[in-house]
Each structure stands twice: as C-alpha cells, then as structure tokens.
N, C-alpha and C positions, 0 to 999 in steps of 0.2 A: 626793339632790339638791334642792337649793331654788331654785323659779320665783319670778320677780318680774313681776309682771303691771303695765303701765303703762299706763292709759287713763283720759281724762278723762270717759268716758261709762260711768255704772254698769250700763247694761246689755250693754254688751259686756265688763266685768269678772265678770258674772254667768254669762254665757255659758261664756266660757273656763275660770272656776274648776269648773264642772259637767262641762265635757268633761273636763277634768284628774281630777276626783274619780271619775268612772267608770271611767277608766284606772287608778287607784290613785294617782294623782299627789295627795298631800294636803300636802305640806310647800310651801305657797306664801305669798307675802305681796305686797299691792297698793300701788300709789301712782296717785293722782289727777293727776298733773302730772309734767313731767319733774324740776321742782327738788326734787319730794318723794322721787322716785327717786333723785336725787343724794343727798340728806339720808341716806335709807337705805343707800347705799353707802358712807357715811361721807365725803362730800365736800362742805366747807362753806367759805363765805367765811372766810379768816383762820384755818382750822383744818387741822391735820395731817391727811393722809387715815388713815383706820382701816381694818384690814383687813375683808375682805366674805366672808359665807359664801353668797354668791349664786352660783349655778351657772349661771343661764340668765334670759335677760331676754326677755320679749316686750312689746315697745315699740310704741304707737301712733304712725304718723307724723305725723299731722294732730292738733296741740294748740295751746291759746291759749299765749301767752307766750314759751315754747322749743318748737319742735317736735321731732320724734322725731331728724330728721336732725341739728340741732344738739347734743341731747343725747348723741347715738351719739360724737358729734366729741369732745365733753367726756370721757366716759368714757374714750376712747382715749388722754388726755393722761395717763392713771395708769396707770404700769408693772404695778401690782397689780390693776389692773380690766382692762385690755386683753384678757385673755385670756376673759373671760367672754363666750359667745357671745350675740348679739343678733339676734333675729329680729323684722323688721318686721311690723306688722299694719297694714294699708293698704285702703282703699277707693279709692286713686287706681290707676289703670291706666296712667299716664304712664310710659312706659319710661325716660325721662330722669331723673324722679324716682327710679325703683326703683335706677339707675345710681348715683345720687348717694348715695342711702342705703348701697349696698353699698361704694361708695368711702368712706364716712363710716366704716365698719367692722363693718357688719352682715354676718352671715354668710349669712342668707337673709330670704325673706320669705314672709307668706302673705295672701291677699286675702281683702276681706270682701264677702257674707257667707261666716264661717268654715267651711269644710268640715272635719269631725270627723276623718276620714280623713288629710286631708292636714295639718292641723296636728300631729298626732300622728305622722306619718311624719316630719315636719322637726324636732319636738321630739327624738325619740329618736336622728334621727342626729345634731344640733347637741350632745346629752348625752353620747354614744358620743365624738365626736371631743372633747370636753372631757375626760375621762375619759384619753383616750389622751393628749393633751397635758398634763395635770397628771402623768400615770405618767412621761413624759419630763421634765419639769421637775423632777420628784422625784428620778429615776436621775441627771438632770445635775448636782443638787445633791450629791447623794451624792458621784458623782465628784469634784467640785470641793473637797468636804470631805477626801477620801481623797487627793487629790493635794496640798492644803495641808498635810496630815500627812506625807506622803511628803517634802515639800519641805523641813520641820523635820527630820526624818530625815537626809535628805541633808546640810543644811547642817550638823547635829551633827558628821559626820565629818571638816569642814575643821578644819585646825590653829589654833589659837587664836594671837595674837600672842605671839611670844618676843622677850624682853628678857635678853640676858646682856651681859657686860661688854665683849666685843670684838665682838658681832655681834647686830643686832635684825633681825627679820623680823614684816612686816606684809602685809595684803591687803586690797583692796576687792573687792566681787566682786557682779554685779548681772545675774542669769538674764535671759534674755529671756522665759521661759514659767516656771510654776510649778517644773518639773522641768528642770534642765539637764545638760550634759554637759561642763564644765569641773571639776577637781579639782586642788586644790594640797595639799601636805602638807610638813611639814619634821620632822625627826626629830635629838635630838642623838645623836652616834655616840660620844661619849668623847674625852678627849685634846684638847678644842679644836675639834673635827670634827662638822659638821653636813651633814645632807642634806636637799636642796631640791628639789622637783619642782612642777612644773606640766604638765597635760596637758588637751588639748582633744578630746573624742569628737567625731568626724562626726556632724553632724544636731543635731537637737533634740528634746524631748520625752519620752515615756515610754521609748521603745527605748533612746534615746541614754543617758537616766539610768540605767537598768538595768546597762548595760555600765559606765558609771563607777561605780555601789555595787559592782559585782563586783570591779572594779580596786581600789576603795577597802579592800576585804575582805583582799586579799592583799598591799597595799603595803607595810604595816610588815613583816611576815616578809619580803616580799622585800628590801626594803632594809636591814633588819639583818644579815640571812644573806648577801647577795652584796655590798654595800657599793658596790664599783667601779661607775662609770656606766656601762660598755658592758656589764658582766654583768648589771645591774640591768634594762636595758632589754631586753637578750635574752631575760630570764626573764619580763618582764611580756608579752614577745611570744610565748613558748612557752605561758604561761598564758592568754591572749588567745584562741590560735587552740585552744585546748582547748574553747572554746565552741562547739561544732560544733552550728549548728541546720540542721534538716532543710529543705530547699525554701527557704532562705532567699535572698529578692530583691535584698538589697543587701547587699553585704560592708561591713561597719563597720570602722573602723581609725581611731586617734588619733594626733594628732602629741604630742611631748613634749620639755621641755628638763630636765634632771636635771643637779643639781651635788652635790658634795661639795667643800665649803668648809673648809680647815685655818685655822683663825686664828691658830695658833703658827709653821707653816711660811709663813703668809701666801700660799697657793695655792689655786687654784680648778680642779677636775678638772671636767669636764662632757662631757656628750654632748647634740646636737640632732638630734632624729629629726623631721626636717620642719616644726618650730616657727617660729614668727617668731624673729628674731635677740633675745637679750637684750641691753640696755644696760649698760656697765660703764664707771663715771665714778670717777677716781681723782684725789685732789687737787683742784687748781684747773682742771683740765681740763673745757672745756665741751663738748668731740669725744669721744664714748664708743667703747670699744673693743667690738666687734659679736661677740657669741656665736653667729655663723649656724649653720645647718643643715649637717650632715654625713652625712645620711643619711635616707633614705626614712621615712616614718610607719609607726607599730608596727601590725601586724595584716595588712598586706596579704600578706605572704609567711611561708611555714612558718618559714624562719631569716631572720635580720636581721644583716647585716655591719655594723657601725658602730664607729669608732676614737674614744678617749677625746682630748678636746682639754685643753690645760693652759694657765693663764697665773698670773703671780705679781702680788703688788702689793706697796708700800711703805708708801705713804700710807693714810690715811683714804679712804673711796669709799663708792659703793651700786651695787648691781645693782639692774637692774629687768627683772622678767619678765612678760609678758603675752600674751594670746591676740588672736588676728585680729580680733576683734569691736572691740577699741579701735582698730586700724590702721584697721578697714574706715571709721569714723568720717570719714575724709578721703579725698574723691574722687581718682583718680589712681593714678600707678604706687607701687612699694612706695618708691621713693625720696623721695616727696613724703610718703608716709604716715609715714615714718621720721623726716624732717624735723620733721613736727609733733610726734611723741613726745619727740624729743629736747628741741625748744623748750620743751617744759612738764616735762622731767623732769631738767634740768640744774643748777637753782638751787641746790640743798643736799644734803649727804648724809644729814641728818635726815629721817624721816620727819613729812609735814606732811599729814595725811588730808584736812583742809578742802580745802587747795588741789589735792589729786590728785583727791577728789571733784567740784569744782567745773569743773575741766577736762575730766573725761572721763565722768561721770555725769549731768551737768545737762542734757544735749542731751535735745530731745523724741524720743520712742521711733519709729522707722519702722518699722511693724509688717510691711512688705515685705522690708527689708534688715536688720533689727536681729538681733545675733547676742548670745550671751552675752559679757559685757565683765568681765574679770578681770583684775587686777594684782597682781605680788608685789613687795615693795621690801625689800630686805637692803640694811642700814646696816652696813657694816665699819668698826669702830672701833680706836682704837689700845691702848684698855685702858690699866689704871692699872700704872705701872711698881713692880714689886715688889722691886727690888734693896736 
C-alpha cells in the first residue's frame, strides 16, 4: 500500500512520516503542494493522465495557490483517480469547511495537532475500504470480460447470410445487453426447401441467454429431424420443458415464428407461436400479407397445440421477420407499430442493409425500455429458367 502525504509544512510531513514508520507503513511519498501532488498522480496540463500506484492520500486542507478542497475536486474529475481515498488533514474546526471537503470527495479527516491513534485508525479504515473496492472492481472487470466472451460465443451460433439462386436470407441484430434472448437460424433442407426460424426469449441478460443457447444446441437436430412447422415447435416445447429448475421463481418462455419455404413449389408453410406477425410482400404490392400468431408462446404448457398455416406465391417477393423490440420503437397500438414497419420495409425485395439499419438501429438507446432488436429478411427470387 502506497501513501501520498501532501503538506506545505515540512514539520507536519516529518510528524506523519514518523507515525507511519512506527506502524510499519514505509511505502510513502511526499508532495509540498497540491500541484506537486497532481504531477505525482500523473495529471498535467496537456498530458494524458497516467495510471497511479497511490492507494491513499493524506491531504492538507490549507495550502497556498491551490487548497486541499480544490485539489480534491480536481482528482475526482479523473475516473482512474477518483477511487483513491483522500483523508483531509486540517487545523480548521469549521464544520462547514469540513462538510465542503467531504462533498468535494474526501472520505475522512483528521485534525491538527495529529493524534497518532486517531490517524492510524482512519488510515486502516480507508485502506480496508480501498482494498474491498479494488476487489469488487477486479471482479466486475472479470465478469465483463467473461460476458464479452460469452457474447462472442452466442453470436457465433447465429446463421451466416445465405445467398442461393431462388432465395436469400439476411439479418440484423442489436442486443440490448452483452447477452441477449433473440435467436435466428436457417437451414437448407434439400430439393429447394429451406427452414427459417426466429425466436425471442422472455427477459434479458444471462438467464435468458442461457436458455437461448440451449435452444441453439438442439435447434439443428430438431429442424432436420422433424422439418414440418408444427412438429418442430412441438418438439422445441418438449425439449424446453425438460429444463426443470427447482424453485424457479419466473416461468421462462419464448415466442417463435418458423417457416419452411419450398422455392420449387413456391409455397410457404409456417407456424407463429405468439410472435409478432411476419410481413410478406409479393410483386408490386405495398401492403403485405401478415403471417399472424396462431398459437401461444412456447414453454408455457407441457403440450402445445398449433396448426400449420400455408400460403403460395407466384412472383418475386420478400418476407420480413422481426422481434417486438423493433415494434416497440413506436409508441401506440400494434396497428400503428405495424404501419411504421410496413412503411420502412415495402420499397424493394432486395436486401439493403444500410437502409434497414438506418431505419431501425440508429435510434438512441432507451435504457428503460430498450429491448433486443432483430430482423430477418428473406428475398424470394424467380431464379434462372433452365429450359
């Protein structure tokens, strides 16, 4: 532990040094003014602040040029210095001045003439609090590093863009936290068929992301084994309900929309389990067909009864799937929210990432209402006539 003693009176410095030595505190440095203190802390005019190894400052309140209170305020302006505990050393008995010093960022004070027992007690307390704060900061940093790594892993399970002759699939995704509860994926099924799913786990953060990662681990096997929309959703419901957690206070569930697109037969089979309606634009139409919910969310009940829906298409078109985080960008009822979505998504069948991002991901984040934002864009193409 390194202690910085700041006092313009050499006698006071000697007294404090001797007290510290007798208590086996020998790692200390001194400064004769507030400006010298700031230089030792790495704070200089026109210079980048440097990391400091000082763990405690004993700061005289009354000094020429810059007093201790002003110096304390300067230290508090630097993020990497503001956690260094500052104990004011003062001969002033004015309670208003002492209150001003504490408001400026000092954690404690001792009065002159210095009482050895009192000084050491306050130093030990300040250093103990500093150690605890440093431990918490290091732990929080480790957690943040682990969350960033987990976010990279979570992002790695998301499907990459798909560009085929008759179909393209793209996505944009903006989690509200490091870890999120949205998941999208698509899989070629052969013979011109493709499976596409978008799901939204209830809640945010670590717990929701863990449930989402579990679903990601079983998704490909479920889709390739069961293929048909109602069977896939029923199997995901069964798998999800196997995650029995004793004394679980919150019942987790997720909404999902799952499509099987047959580009040869030009047919789309789908189920929508409590999810916002997907939008299907065909040809020159500016008003979409809504692929609305026809079942409750997944995970609420042991069994889920949901019926497959179907629609056909003849012309080129595009499908847009999204989570409710995008709709909630607009105040009002679902009708107004869908009108906003349609107005930004009906211009072209081709994927234009810059325009979509500008429309939906450039808004300032509202920390109180912000949700994960995810959009999946499926372009349906005619392909090349091979006759």
